[in-house]
C-alpha positions as CSV (number, residue, x, y, z in Angstrom):
1,M,69.0,-48.4,44.9
2,T,69.1,-51.6,42.9
3,S,65.9,-50.6,41.0
4,L,67.6,-47.4,39.7
5,C,70.7,-49.1,38.4
6,Y,69.7,-52.7,37.7
7,G,71.6,-52.7,34.4
8,V,74.9,-51.4,35.8
9,L,75.4,-53.9,38.5
10,G,76.6,-56.6,36.1
11,L,79.2,-54.6,34.3
12,G,82.7,-56.0,34.6
13,K,81.7,-59.0,36.7
14,G,82.0,-61.6,34.0
15,K,85.1,-63.7,33.6
16,K,87.3,-62.8,30.8
17,K,88.5,-65.7,28.7
18,L,92.1,-65.5,27.5
19,S,92.4,-67.0,24.1
20,K,95.7,-68.4,22.9
21,L,97.3,-66.5,20.0
22,S,97.5,-68.7,17.0
23,T,99.8,-68.1,14.1
24,M,98.1,-67.1,10.9
25,E,99.4,-68.7,7.7
26,K,99.8,-66.5,4.7
27,K,97.5,-67.3,1.9
28,V,99.4,-67.7,-1.3
29,L,97.5,-65.9,-4.1
30,P,97.9,-67.2,-7.7
31,V,99.9,-64.9,-10.0
32,E,99.1,-64.7,-13.7
33,T,102.2,-65.2,-15.8
34,D,100.7,-65.7,-19.3
35,P,101.7,-62.6,-21.3
36,E,98.8,-62.9,-23.7
37,K,96.3,-62.9,-20.9
38,L,98.0,-60.0,-19.1
39,V,97.8,-57.9,-22.3
40,S,94.2,-58.7,-23.2
41,Q,92.4,-59.0,-19.9
42,V,92.0,-57.1,-16.6
43,C,93.4,-59.9,-14.4
44,G,91.7,-60.3,-11.1
45,S,88.5,-58.4,-12.1
46,N,86.3,-61.4,-11.8
47,I,85.3,-61.9,-8.1
48,Y,83.0,-64.8,-8.7
49,I,83.8,-68.5,-8.9
50,T,82.5,-68.8,-12.5
51,G,83.1,-66.5,-15.4
52,E,86.0,-64.7,-16.9
53,D,88.0,-61.5,-16.4
54,V,87.0,-58.3,-18.2
55,Q,88.4,-58.1,-21.7
56,L,90.4,-55.0,-22.6
57,K,89.0,-52.9,-25.5
58,D,90.7,-50.6,-28.0
59,D,91.6,-47.1,-26.7
60,S,89.0,-45.5,-29.1
61,E,86.2,-47.4,-27.4
62,Y,86.7,-45.7,-24.0
63,P,85.4,-42.2,-23.3
64,D,87.7,-39.2,-23.8
65,W,87.4,-38.0,-20.2
66,L,89.1,-41.3,-19.0
67,W,92.4,-40.2,-20.5
68,T,92.3,-36.8,-18.8
69,L,91.9,-38.0,-15.2
70,N,94.4,-36.7,-12.6
71,T,96.5,-39.6,-11.4
72,S,99.3,-37.6,-9.9
73,G,97.6,-36.9,-6.5
74,P,96.0,-33.8,-5.0
75,P,97.2,-30.4,-6.1
76,K,99.6,-28.4,-3.9
77,I,98.2,-25.7,-1.7
78,E,100.2,-23.1,-3.6
79,D,98.4,-24.1,-6.8
80,L,94.9,-23.7,-5.3
81,D,92.9,-20.5,-5.5
82,P,92.5,-18.8,-2.0
83,S,88.8,-17.9,-2.7
84,T,87.8,-21.6,-2.8
85,K,86.6,-23.8,0.0
86,E,89.0,-26.6,-0.9
87,Y,91.9,-24.2,-0.3
88,W,90.8,-23.3,3.2
89,L,90.1,-26.9,4.1
90,R,93.6,-27.9,3.1
91,V,95.1,-24.9,5.0
92,R,93.1,-25.9,8.1
93,A,94.2,-29.5,7.8
94,A,97.8,-28.5,7.4
95,G,97.5,-26.2,10.5
96,M,96.0,-29.0,12.6
97,K,98.8,-31.4,11.5
98,R,101.4,-28.8,12.5
99,N,99.8,-28.2,15.9
100,N,99.5,-32.0,16.6
101,R,103.2,-32.4,15.7
102,L,104.2,-29.6,18.0
103,K,102.1,-31.0,20.9
104,S,103.6,-34.4,20.5
105,M,107.1,-32.9,21.0
106,R,106.2,-31.4,24.4
107,K,107.9,-33.0,27.3
108,F,104.9,-33.0,29.7
C-alpha cells in the first residue's frame, strides 16, 4: 500500500511554525508642493532612480481621440442595444448579482 501512495503519507505531518505578527510601519511618500512643477510635469511618472518626470505638452500636440475618451464609466444597460453581446453579458452579470444577493439572505 505504501508504494501506491508514497507521496501522500507525508501530507500534514510537518510542524507548523507560528510567526509573531509584527506591526508594519506606514511608508511616508513625498508629496510635490511646487506649483510650477505640478503644472509642467506628470509628477510620479518616473519610476527609476535617475531621470526626470514626463514633461506636459501643449494640448495641440496630443492626438484628437485623447479628448474624446469616455471617463464617466461604463454605459447603463438601458443605453445599450439589445442586439449586442455586451448588452447580454451585462444582463447576465446583473442577474447573477441579484441571485447571489437573494441566496445570501436565506436563513439556512
